[in-house]
N, C-alpha and C positions, 0 to 999 in steps of 0.2 A: 577659467572658469570656475566659482566658489562650490566647492561640495558642500551639499543641501545639511546636513548637519551643522557646518558652521554659519549657514544662512539661518537656520533655527535659533542657533545659540546667539548671533546679532540680535536677533528679534526679541528673544528674552532679556537679554540685556540691556536695550534699548528699552523696554516697557518695565526694567526695575529702578531706570535713573529720572532726576528729577530735570528735563528740559521742559522748556518751552511747546506749549502746543503746536504750534505750527509746525518746528523742527523736525519734532516726535511724527505729524500726519505726512510731510514728505518724506522722510525717511522711511516711513512703514510701508510706505506706497512703491518705492521702488525694490526695499526687501521684497513684497509680496509677489511682486512681478517677478522678480529673479525665483521665487522659494516655487511658485506656481509652473512656473517654466521649466523649472527641475523637475517637478514632481511630475509635469506631464510628459518629460522625456522617459524619466523612469517607466512610468506605467507604460509607455508603447513598447519597452524593453520589454515589461513583464509580459505582455501579450505576443510580442514576437517569441520569446523562450517557451510560452505557456504551447503556442503552437507546433512549436521544436518539440515540444517533450509528447506532445499528442503523437505526433508524426512518428516519432520513434516509437512509442506504445503500439501504434498501428504496423509499423514494420514487425516487431517483434511478436506479435501476435499471428502478424502472417509467416514469418520463420517457424513459430512454432507447431502452426499449422504444417507446414511442409514437413517438417522433422517428423509431425507423429504417422503423416503419411507415408513418409520414406520409411518408418521404423514397422508399421504397419504393412508394409508391402515387403520386407525382408520378414517378418513374420510368416507372411503366406508362402512367402517361398520355402522356409524352412518346412512348414504344416506340408506343402507339397512334396517335398523328397523324404519327409517321414511318413507321408498316404503312399507313396511310388513302393518304399521297403517294405513295409506292410503289406501290399498287393504282392509284391515278388517275394515274399516271405525271407527276406533278407534281415540278417541281426547289425552286420557291419558292413561298411563301403568303403576302400579307399579309392580317391578319386585324387591324383596330383599330389600336393602335398597335405590335402586332407584327407582326415580318418572320419569319418561318420558313424556312430553307434546307435543303434534303436532301444531306448532303456524300456524296459517292462513299467508299465503305468503303476502307481505309487497309490494306495488306498489314500482317499480323502472323505471327511466327513460332511456328510450334507445335512443341516438342518430343516428339516420340514416344518417344525410347531415349536419355536423358542420358549413358549408357556411352558410347555409340556415338558421339559428337562428339568432332572433333579435340582434342587437346591444347593446341593454339594457340588455340583459339575455348571455351578453358572459364576462368573465372575461379575463383580459389581464396581462400578467407578463412580465418584461423588465427587463432583462440580459443587465448590463453597464460593459464591460469589456475591458480597455484599451489595444491596439494593441502594445503589446512590442517590434515586432520584428520593426515594422516600427518606433517606437519611438527612439530605440537605433539606427536605419541608419539615422535616419536625427539628432542626437544630434552628432553621429560621424561624419555626413556630415557639421557640423558647426551651425546646427540650434538650436536654444533655444527653448524647450518644456517648458512651465509654470507646475509646478507638478509632474519633471520628470527630473532623471540626471541617468547616466552613472557610475557604479563603478564596480572595480575589484572583481569579485566571487573567490568562491576557488578555490585553486589550484585541480586539479584532478590526481588520480593516475592510471598507466594506467600500468596492469599486463599481458607479453605477455607470 
């Protein structure tokens, strides 16, 4: 079985040769049939692999949900132990090979009105992002933009 790229090369070579039209037509008919069969087989493989990738993504999402549920269960169990220790007024417990210590609560800051915070206590983040659509529009309109050019991207394959 011939590889797709070899068929494409044969087609291109045939188009560049000076051969009688009947010979070119017969040869092209054979090459095009083989080419379309190859493309059809590759597209079927693409479809199968895409379906497999989708099923793997679904399985990953399911496993992530299960992991999150188990992590939440562990957190609830830990909180249950802490609540029981607080109720029993115990700071430390030895349970088999485990030792549990109830640490005093740390102080945390709660922001009730972010706009009321003094300027010297606020951190700023700046995001610089060129507007590519506007840059492209202006360059294509003939304007020169320093630091930017427009070039051809990759061709895309549309499968219907």
